[in-house]
PATORZA-630996 format. One line per field, with one value per residue (C-alpha): residue in three letters; x negated, y, z negated. Coordinates in pm, 1 decimal. Each point is the difference from the previous one (the first is absolute). Example, Ala and Ser with C-alpha at 12.3 -4.5 7.8 and 13.67 -1.06 7.14 Angstrom:
# PATORZA-630996
aa <- [Ala / Ser]
px <- [-1230.0 / -137.0]
py <- [-450.0 / 344.0]
pz <- [-780.0 / 66.0]
# end
This chain:
# PATORZA-630996
aa <- [Met / Ala / Gln / Tyr / Glu / Arg / Arg / Val / Gln / Arg / Ser / Val / Thr / Leu / Phe / Ile / Tyr / Asn / Gly / Asn / Ser / Tyr / Leu / Phe / Leu / Lys / Arg / Asn / Leu / Lys / Lys / Lys / Val / Asp / Pro / Gly / Arg / Leu / Asn / Gly / Ile / Gly / Gly / Arg / Val / Glu / Ser / Gly / Glu / Asn / Tyr / Leu / Asp / Ala / Ala / Ile / Arg / Glu / Thr / Met / Glu / Glu / Thr / Gly / Tyr / Gln / Val / Thr / Pro / Glu / Asn / Ile / Gln / Leu / Thr / Gly / Val / Val / Thr / Leu / Glu / Gly / Gly / Tyr / Ala / Thr / Asp / Trp / Val / Met / Cys / Phe / Phe / Lys / Ile / Lys / Val / Leu / Ser / Lys / Val / Ile / Pro / Ala / Gly / Asn / His / Thr / Asp / Asp / Gly / Asp / Leu / Ile / Trp / Leu / Asp / Lys / Asp / Lys / Val / Leu / Asp / Ser / Glu / Tyr / Glu / Leu / Val / Asp / Asp / Leu / Asn / Tyr / Cys / Phe / Lys / Asp / Ile / Val / Gln / Gly / Lys / Asn / Ile / Phe / Phe / Leu / Thr / Ala / Gln / Leu / Thr / Asp / Asn / Gln / Lys / Ile / Phe / Lys / Thr / Ser / Val / Gly / Lys / Leu / Ala / Thr / Lys / Thr]
px <- [-747.1 / -321.1 / -303.7 / -305.8 / -329.6 / -332.4 / -330.2 / -49.7 / -322.3 / -48.5 / -216.1 / -78.7 / -19.9 / -189.1 / 32.3 / -312.2 / 3.2 / -200.5 / 187.8 / 211.3 / -211.2 / 83.8 / -237.2 / 108.3 / -146.6 / -1.5 / -7.8 / -257.4 / 151.3 / -130.9 / 215.8 / 299.6 / 220.4 / 77.8 / -296.9 / -70.7 / 267.6 / -36.2 / 106.6 / -84.5 / -277.1 / 74.3 / 16.6 / 149.6 / 93.5 / -207.9 / 146.8 / 60.8 / -57.5 / 263.2 / 62.7 / -176.6 / -316.7 / 1.0 / 18.8 / -292.0 / -205.8 / 92.7 / -89.4 / -347.8 / -51.0 / 109.2 / -128.9 / -223.5 / 219.4 / 35.9 / 352.3 / 196.7 / 379.7 / 9.7 / -93.0 / 264.7 / 367.9 / 240.9 / 196.9 / 180.1 / 61.3 / 22.7 / 119.9 / -58.6 / 194.0 / -100.0 / -247.8 / -293.7 / -83.2 / 113.4 / 222.6 / -164.0 / 89.1 / -222.7 / -25.9 / -105.7 / -213.9 / -111.9 / -354.1 / -173.2 / -383.5 / -223.5 / -200.5 / 47.1 / -350.8 / 77.3 / -243.1 / -5.6 / -19.3 / 237.3 / -24.2 / 129.1 / 36.5 / 360.1 / -58.6 / -75.7 / 112.9 / 144.3 / 122.2 / 317.4 / 184.6 / 332.6 / 197.2 / -165.6 / 23.9 / 338.0 / -87.0 / -362.2 / -141.2 / -31.8 / 247.3 / 135.2 / 123.3 / 374.0 / 105.7 / -195.4 / 240.0 / 271.0 / -160.1 / -319.4 / 185.9 / 126.4 / -356.0 / -137.0 / 294.4 / -16.5 / 337.3 / 170.8 / -108.2 / 137.9 / 99.1 / -10.0 / 88.2 / -64.8 / 78.2 / -261.1 / -20.3 / -270.0 / -225.8 / 35.3 / 246.6 / 287.2 / 348.6 / 197.4 / -63.7 / 153.1 / -133.7 / 67.7 / -158.5 / -48.5 / -81.3 / -313.1 / 24.6 / -202.1]
py <- [1178.1 / -143.3 / 18.6 / 172.1 / -90.7 / 97.3 / 107.6 / 381.1 / 177.6 / 338.8 / 258.6 / 367.6 / 182.5 / 327.1 / 297.8 / 190.6 / 352.0 / 310.4 / 292.3 / -132.9 / -315.3 / -344.4 / -289.5 / -337.4 / -351.4 / -171.7 / -359.8 / -235.2 / -235.2 / -295.9 / 88.2 / -218.7 / 289.8 / 265.3 / -60.3 / 303.4 / 212.8 / 330.1 / 42.6 / 208.4 / -108.3 / -238.8 / -342.5 / -229.8 / 93.1 / -223.8 / -190.8 / 228.0 / 307.7 / 270.7 / 163.0 / 332.4 / -166.1 / -225.2 / 315.5 / 158.1 / -326.6 / -71.2 / 356.1 / -48.1 / -343.9 / 64.2 / 356.3 / 101.7 / 303.2 / 56.0 / 114.5 / 75.9 / 3.0 / 378.3 / -73.9 / -263.8 / 17.0 / -298.8 / 27.6 / -326.9 / -360.7 / -251.4 / -351.5 / -227.9 / -318.5 / -276.1 / 13.4 / -71.9 / -306.0 / 201.3 / 297.6 / 330.3 / 267.1 / 304.2 / 339.3 / 263.2 / 288.2 / 319.1 / 100.9 / 321.1 / 6.3 / 298.0 / -119.2 / -210.0 / -149.9 / -353.4 / -79.9 / -371.9 / 59.0 / -66.3 / -379.0 / -258.0 / -375.9 / 52.6 / 230.1 / 358.9 / 311.1 / 268.9 / 353.6 / 103.3 / 323.1 / -48.7 / 109.9 / -256.5 / -312.7 / -118.0 / 69.2 / -122.8 / -273.3 / -220.1 / -268.8 / 83.9 / -251.0 / 26.7 / 152.3 / 323.1 / 74.6 / 19.7 / 195.9 / 188.9 / 330.3 / -28.2 / -77.2 / 318.0 / 212.7 / -129.1 / 151.9 / -321.2 / -339.5 / -248.5 / -357.4 / -208.4 / -367.6 / -158.9 / -350.2 / -117.7 / -236.8 / -265.2 / 256.4 / 260.7 / 226.5 / 153.3 / -99.8 / 126.3 / 273.4 / 155.5 / 339.3 / 216.5 / 336.8 / 175.1 / 367.8 / 86.1 / 285.6 / 313.1]
pz <- [-810.9 / 139.3 / -220.7 / 140.1 / -155.9 / 138.0 / -148.4 / -39.2 / 46.8 / -165.3 / 175.9 / 47.2 / 333.9 / -17.3 / 233.0 / -60.5 / 154.9 / 41.0 / 151.1 / 280.6 / 54.4 / -144.2 / -41.2 / 143.4 / 18.4 / 338.0 / -102.4 / 151.2 / 266.2 / -207.4 / -302.0 / -73.3 / -111.0 / 262.2 / 228.8 / 219.0 / -163.5 / -164.1 / -373.0 / -297.7 / -226.8 / -281.4 / -151.4 / -249.3 / -358.2 / -229.3 / -288.7 / -298.6 / 206.1 / 68.4 / 341.2 / -84.4 / -123.8 / 309.3 / 222.2 / -171.6 / 15.4 / 360.6 / 109.2 / -150.1 / 126.4 / 361.8 / 50.7 / -284.9 / -80.6 / -382.3 / -68.8 / -316.5 / -61.2 / 63.0 / 377.5 / 35.6 / 80.7 / 19.2 / 327.5 / 26.4 / -91.0 / 282.8 / -7.2 / 302.1 / 13.1 / 245.0 / 282.7 / -229.1 / -213.2 / -303.3 / -45.3 / -93.4 / -249.0 / 64.7 / -152.3 / 251.0 / -125.9 / 161.2 / -116.3 / 58.6 / 50.0 / 38.0 / 298.9 / 312.2 / -45.6 / -127.6 / -269.5 / 76.8 / 378.4 / 279.6 / 8.0 / -250.4 / -16.2 / 96.2 / 302.2 / 99.8 / -178.3 / 229.1 / -66.2 / 193.6 / 11.7 / -176.7 / 302.6 / 231.3 / -215.8 / 122.1 / 357.2 / 0.3 / 216.7 / -306.9 / -88.0 / -357.3 / -254.7 / 60.8 / -330.1 / 76.7 / 282.0 / -261.9 / -280.7 / 120.4 / 40.3 / -365.8 / -121.6 / 157.2 / -115.6 / -353.8 / -97.0 / -83.1 / -147.4 / 244.9 / -60.7 / 315.7 / 19.0 / 333.6 / 136.2 / 249.5 / 296.3 / 24.9 / 176.8 / -277.0 / 188.6 / -206.0 / 108.3 / -305.6 / -252.5 / -304.5 / -106.6 / -296.5 / -90.8 / -336.6 / 3.9 / -186.0 / -255.9 / 71.3]
# end
């Protein structure tokens, strides 16, 4: 059996929503990771930090929204192998906010923040990071926690996936 060793980066991806609208980051073209692509809000988990605390911190840093665990739902865990300099293990969270007015404004160092209707995300004119094509519907529905492992090509496109789902208790 071949040994597979790569560095792993932990991060959170946040799907902030108000009603049927979801907030996305359109990455600056000058960024090394996913230039010009649309993704949820988020960032790296810092040393000693757990995923939930990272989600709360990143929401505040990137948007200015103050959220608490009561506003947050874990929707999935995504592992990306290959395609980037490091592999990624990400927790995806759905976060409800009371207003579409972004406290920090619509522009960040990483790109522009854009609200999109949930039904138009997958068919928008924007190029999405590839994993969203596989899990965005599950994020919106929030009925299952999904576990997606994806193997990527050098241009960050998925060529192989493994998906499992765990029903949430209601």
